[in-house]
Each structure stands twice: as C-alpha cells, then as structure tokens.
GUTOR-707631 format. One record per residue: x negated, y negated, z negated of N, C-alpha, C in turn. Coordinates in steps of 0.02 Angstrom, whole numbers, padded with zeros to 5 digits, always signed. Example, Ala and Ser with C-alpha at 12.3 -4.5 7.8 and 13.67 -1.06 7.14 Angstrom:
REM residues 2
-00660+00284-00390-00615+00225-00390-00660+00165-00390;-00642+00112-00354-00684+00053-00357-00645-00002-00394;
//
This chain:
REM residues 173
-01607+00351+00967-01656+00297+00970-01710+00309+00918;-01769+00288+00934-01824+00290+00887-01843+00217+00874;-01856+00200+00812-01872+00132+00793-01944+00128+00770;-01982+00083+00799-02050+00069+00776-02048+00004+00737;-02069+00007+00675-02069-00053+00634-02121-00044+00579;-02133-00097+00543-02180-00095+00488-02156-00147+00438;-02160-00131+00374-02135-00178+00323-02176-00242+00320;-02238-00242+00346-02279-00303+00344-02273-00344+00407;-02237-00319+00456-02230-00353+00520-02157-00370+00532;-02144-00432+00552-02076-00451+00568-02058-00422+00636;-02000-00391+00640-01977-00364+00703-01999-00293+00715;-01981-00266+00771-01997-00198+00790-01970-00183+00859;-01971-00119+00876-01947-00097+00942-01901-00037+00932;-01843-00038+00965-01800+00021+00969-01808+00050+01039;-01826+00114+01042-01837+00147+01106-01788+00205+01114;-01758+00211+01172-01712+00268+01183-01751+00333+01190;-01721+00387+01165-01752+00453+01171-01713+00497+01220;-01653+00476+01237-01611+00513+01284-01581+00463+01334;-01568+00486+01394-01542+00441+01446-01473+00414+01427;-01434+00451+01389-01368+00427+01368-01371+00367+01321;-01428+00357+01289-01435+00301+01242-01444+00234+01278;-01458+00236+01342-01463+00174+01382-01393+00162+01410;-01358+00116+01380-01287+00105+01396-01278+00052+01450;-01218+00050+01476-01199-00001+01524-01207-00071+01494;-01189-00079+01431-01194-00144+01397-01267-00166+01392;-01312-00120+01376-01383-00137+01372-01410-00160+01439;-01393-00123+01492-01416-00140+01559-01387-00207+01581;-01325-00221+01564-01294-00285+01581-01330-00342+01545;-01348-00333+01482-01385-00385+01445-01453-00398+01476;-01487-00345+01497-01553-00353+01527-01552-00386+01595;-01496-00377+01632-01494-00400+01701-01446-00458+01712;-01423-00491+01660-01372-00543+01668-01398-00604+01707;-01463-00613+01713-01489-00669+01751-01515-00649+01820;-01502-00587+01840-01526-00562+01904-01468-00561+01953;-01478-00590+02012-01430-00586+02066-01462-00545+02121;-01423-00499+02150-01450-00457+02203-01406-00465+02265;-01436-00451+02322-01400-00458+02386-01346-00405+02395;-01301-00419+02441-01246-00373+02455-01274-00306+02480;-01244-00253+02456-01262-00184+02473-01332-00164+02447;-01353-00197+02393-01415-00177+02358-01398-00160+02286;-01442-00121+02256-01434-00101+02186-01499-00113+02150;-01494-00137+02089-01552-00141+02044-01550-00077+02003;-01603-00038+02008-01605+00026+01971-01656+00021+01915;-01642+00057+01862-01688+00063+01806-01719+00133+01810;-01784+00135+01819-01821+00198+01818-01839+00211+01745;-01814+00265+01718-01823+00281+01647-01872+00339+01642;-01933+00325+01623-01986+00374+01619-01990+00404+01549;-01988+00469+01544-01995+00503+01479-02069+00515+01467;-02096+00485+01414-02166+00493+01396-02172+00507+01321;-02232+00525+01299-02245+00538+01229-02292+00483+01202;-02284+00467+01138-02326+00416+01107-02400+00432+01113;-02417+00494+01099-02488+00512+01100-02518+00502+01169;-02480+00518+01222-02504+00508+01290-02512+00434+01306;-02466+00394+01281-02469+00322+01293-02530+00291+01260;-02547+00315+01201-02602+00285+01164-02671+00310+01185;-02674+00369+01216-02739+00398+01232-02768+00375+01298;-02729+00341+01338-02754+00320+01404-02728+00251+01420;-02767+00215+01461-02745+00149+01484-02713+00152+01552;-02711+00212+01581-02681+00220+01648-02606+00225+01642;-02572+00213+01698-02499+00220+01700-02483+00293+01684;-02433+00301+01642-02415+00368+01617-02383+00411+01670;-02400+00475+01669-02364+00523+01710-02306+00548+01667;-02247+00537+01691-02188+00554+01652-02172+00628+01660;-02144+00657+01607-02121+00726+01612-02055+00729+01649;-02014+00677+01641-01950+00672+01676-01939+00599+01695;-01905+00589+01750-01886+00522+01771-01812+00521+01785;-01776+00477+01751-01705+00467+01763-01696+00401+01799;-01650+00399+01846-01636+00337+01882-01565+00316+01863;-01560+00256+01834-01494+00229+01815-01481+00165+01855;-01419+00155+01873-01400+00093+01906-01398+00039+01852;-01435-00015+01861-01434-00070+01814-01385-00123+01836;-01381-00134+01901-01335-00183+01929-01324-00165+02002;-01264-00175+02027-01250-00158+02097-01206-00212+02128;-01217-00225+02192-01178-00275+02228-01154-00242+02293;-01094-00214+02292-01064-00184+02352-00989-00183+02343;-00954-00162+02395-00881-00165+02394-00847-00108+02356;-00886-00063+02328-00858-00009+02288-00838+00053+02326;-00847+00051+02392-00826+00109+02432-00878+00164+02433;-00938+00151+02411-00991+00200+02413-01004+00228+02343;-00981+00286+02327-00992+00322+02264-00963+00287+02203;-00926+00233+02211-00898+00197+02152-00952+00183+02100;-01007+00156+02120-01063+00145+02075-01049+00088+02026;-01074+00096+01965-01070+00043+01915-01132+00047+01872;-01146-00005+01834-01203-00005+01790-01199+00053+01741;-01254+00087+01731-01257+00142+01684-01252+00211+01716;-01233+00213+01780-01228+00278+01814-01298+00307+01825;-01306+00371+01812-01367+00406+01828-01360+00429+01900;-01410+00414+01941-01405+00427+02013-01466+00465+02039;-01458+00494+02098-01513+00528+02133-01536+00483+02190;-01601+00469+02190-01631+00426+02241-01695+00460+02263;-01707+00461+02329-01768+00491+02355-01830+00454+02333;-01885+00490+02327-01947+00460+02305-01971+00404+02351;-01962+00413+02416-01985+00362+02464-01945+00297+02455;-01880+00303+02440-01839+00243+02429-01862+00206+02366;-01881+00245+02315-01906+00213+02254-01972+00179+02267;-02017+00213+02303-02082+00184+02318-02077+00121+02360;-02029+00120+02407-02021+00062+02450-01979+00007+02417;-01946+00021+02361-01905-00028+02327-01946-00087+02302;-01913-00144+02297-01946-00205+02273-01947-00205+02197;-02006-00208+02168-02013-00209+02095-01985-00275+02068;-01948-00270+02013-01920-00329+01979-01944-00327+01907;-01979-00380+01886-02003-00382+01817-01948-00412+01773;-01926-00372+01725-01879-00396+01674-01914-00391+01606;-01913-00444+01569-01947-00447+01505-01909-00406+01453;-01930-00343+01443-01898-00300+01395-01950-00263+01354;-01934-00250+01291-01980-00213+01247-01982-00139+01265;-01939-00116+01310-01938-00046+01330-01983-00033+01391;-02027-00080+01406-02075-00070+01461-02140-00043+01433;-02178-00010+01476-02241+00020+01455-02289-00032+01426;-02296-00089+01461-02342-00140+01437-02322-00169+01370;-02257-00179+01359-02234-00207+01296-02245-00159+01238;-02231-00095+01248-02241-00046+01194-02316-00040+01178;-02357-00036+01230-02429-00031+01219-02455-00093+01183;-02433-00152+01203-02455-00214+01171-02433-00216+01098;-02372-00194+01084-02347-00193+01016-02390-00147+00972;-02407-00088+00998-02445-00040+00958-02519-00058+00951;-02546-00094+00999-02617-00110+00999-02634-00181+00978;-02584-00220+00962-02594-00290+00944-02645-00295+00888;-02700-00331+00900-02754-00335+00850-02731-00366+00785;-02686-00415+00789-02662-00446+00727-02624-00395+00685;-02586-00352+00717-02548-00301+00680-02594-00247+00653;-02642-00226+00693-02686-00171+00672-02737-00192+00620;-02751-00257+00615-02801-00279+00566-02773-00279+00495;-02708-00277+00487-02678-00275+00420-02679-00204+00393;-02686-00197+00327-02683-00130+00298-02615-00099+00311;-02614-00036+00326-02555+00005+00338-02514-00018+00397;-02543-00061+00439-02505-00084+00497-02495-00028+00548;-02535+00023+00545-02526+00078+00593-02478+00130+00568;-02453+00122+00507-02405+00172+00481-02334+00151+00497;-02316+00157+00561-02249+00140+00583-02200+00191+00557;-02140+00169+00546-02088+00216+00523-02041+00230+00581;-02011+00287+00580-01961+00305+00630-01897+00323+00594;-01842+00312+00627-01778+00327+00596-01757+00400+00608;-01781+00429+00662-01757+00495+00681-01809+00551+00676;-01873+00534+00671-01924+00585+00676-01975+00577+00619;-01999+00634+00594-02052+00631+00544-02120+00620+00577;-02133+00655+00630-02197+00647+00666-02181+00626+00737;-02190+00562+00752-02170+00538+00817-02226+00542+00868;-02285+00565+00851-02340+00570+00898-02324+00613+00958;-02290+00668+00948-02272+00713+01003-02201+00702+01028;-02166+00655+01000-02097+00643+01020-02094+00604+01086;-02045+00620+01126-02035+00585+01190-01987+00527+01181;-01996+00477+01222-01952+00419+01224-01951+00394+01296;-01907+00348+01311-01899+00323+01379-01926+00252+01386;-01966+00242+01438-01989+00175+01458-01953+00156+01522;-01943+00092+01532-01904+00070+01590-01943+00024+01636;-01928+00032+01700-01955-00009+01754-01897-00022+01802;-01895-00080+01834-01838-00097+01876-01859-00109+01949;-01816-00085+01996-01828-00095+02067-01762-00108+02102;-01765-00145+02157-01707-00157+02200-01713-00112+02261;-01659-00075+02274-01657-00030+02332-01590-00039+02368;-01586-00020+02431-01521-00021+02466-01474+00031+02435;-01410+00013+02430-01360+00059+02402-01358+00124+02442;-01368+00120+02506-01364+00179+02549-01417+00231+02531;-01471+00211+02497-01523+00258+02477-01504+00299+02415;-01448+00282+02384-01425+00320+02326-01384+00379+02353;-01408+00439+02339-01379+00499+02369-01323+00531+02328;-01324+00523+02262-01273+00554+02219-01275+00519+02151;-01221+00529+02113-01221+00505+02044-01199+00561+01998;-01221+00557+01935-01208+00610+01886-01177+00579+01824;-01135+00617+01791-01106+00596+01728-01128+00646+01675;-01178+00628+01635-01204+00673+01583-01159+00676+01522;-01108+00632+01518-01065+00633+01459-01012+00687+01464;-00999+00713+01523-00950+00766+01531-00982+00833+01514;-00947+00872+01473-00974+00938+01454-00968+00984+01515;-01024+01013+01533-01026+01058+01591-01017+01130+01568;-00985+01168+01610-00978+01240+01597-01027+01275+01643;-01074+01310+01613-01125+01345+01651-01105+01418+01657;-01090+01442+01717-01069+01512+01725-01125+01562+01712;-01187+01537+01706-01243+01581+01694-01263+01585+01620;-01231+01545+01579-01247+01544+01508-01203+01593+01469;-01235+01631+01425-01197+01677+01381-01191+01643+01314;-01129+01635+01291-01118+01602+01226-01097+01651+01174;
//
C-alpha cells in the first residue's frame, strides 16, 4: 500500500499497489450495503495507473494493467466456486455492457484526483509534499484505482489465485 498524507491535513488515502493488497475483507466492507440479483456478480475493476499520468490529464486514465476481482456474488456456488476477492477473467464486451455501480471509496479515480487537487489543501504551504510509506519518489509509481460493475456470473470465464506460488517450467533459477 502507498499512503498519501500531509502533516498539515487531517486524514489521507491508502492506495493498493498490488492486486493482492485488495482483500476479501476490504471488498466486503465496501459492498456491505449492496444487494445484487441471483446469478449476478459485482466486480471491482482495478486499474493500474501512475500518479504522474493521473495529474497530467483530466481524461480517464489508460491503465497499464486491469485486474478484475469479484467484490460480491449471488449464486448457488456451482459455477467456479466464486467468492469475494477472487481474481477473474471476464471478456471486454461483458465489462462494457455491465451496469456501473457507484461506491463511495477513496480508491476511485475521482476521489484521488480531488484529494490531490483540492484548492484548500494546495493553498497551504508544503501541502503538495505528500509522504509515502513505501516509496521515495511516487511520481512514477503505480497504484490501483477501483471501479465497480454488475455482470452476469456466466460471463466470468475463469478465476486465478495469485497467492499460490507457481512453478514456471520456462524459468531458470
């Protein structure tokens, strides 16, 4: 996680830098007030972007990587044994046709941009000197922003477990 804070400002933002840092518990907290229909899933689209790219343009960011995580699912469990926090494969057309769901989170593009550009924060001396816990120069560092959509469970083609160590037969150790 990377933390944006300032000693003159109350509060801050913690942003994930890896998909594993977005846990099942976090997704459950974000979605506890959302109910979805049977055989539908609420997915979190996790876009990997850089701070410098976010600050240099007002357009929606082009992500270098996009991870899709299940945020909440409502089905009988017979299809892929899906649960919150699973990283899944979903076709682009299913994502585009999915229903957008606005969840008020500081890990969204608009919230991060608003936090960094807030005139009240920037008008104070040294308000732009944010500190990070993990990086010395965060301008080029990547982090994940989240957006949520509802899609049919049947559109989820596979799930992945990044916590399991994989053995690559093509890697020389």
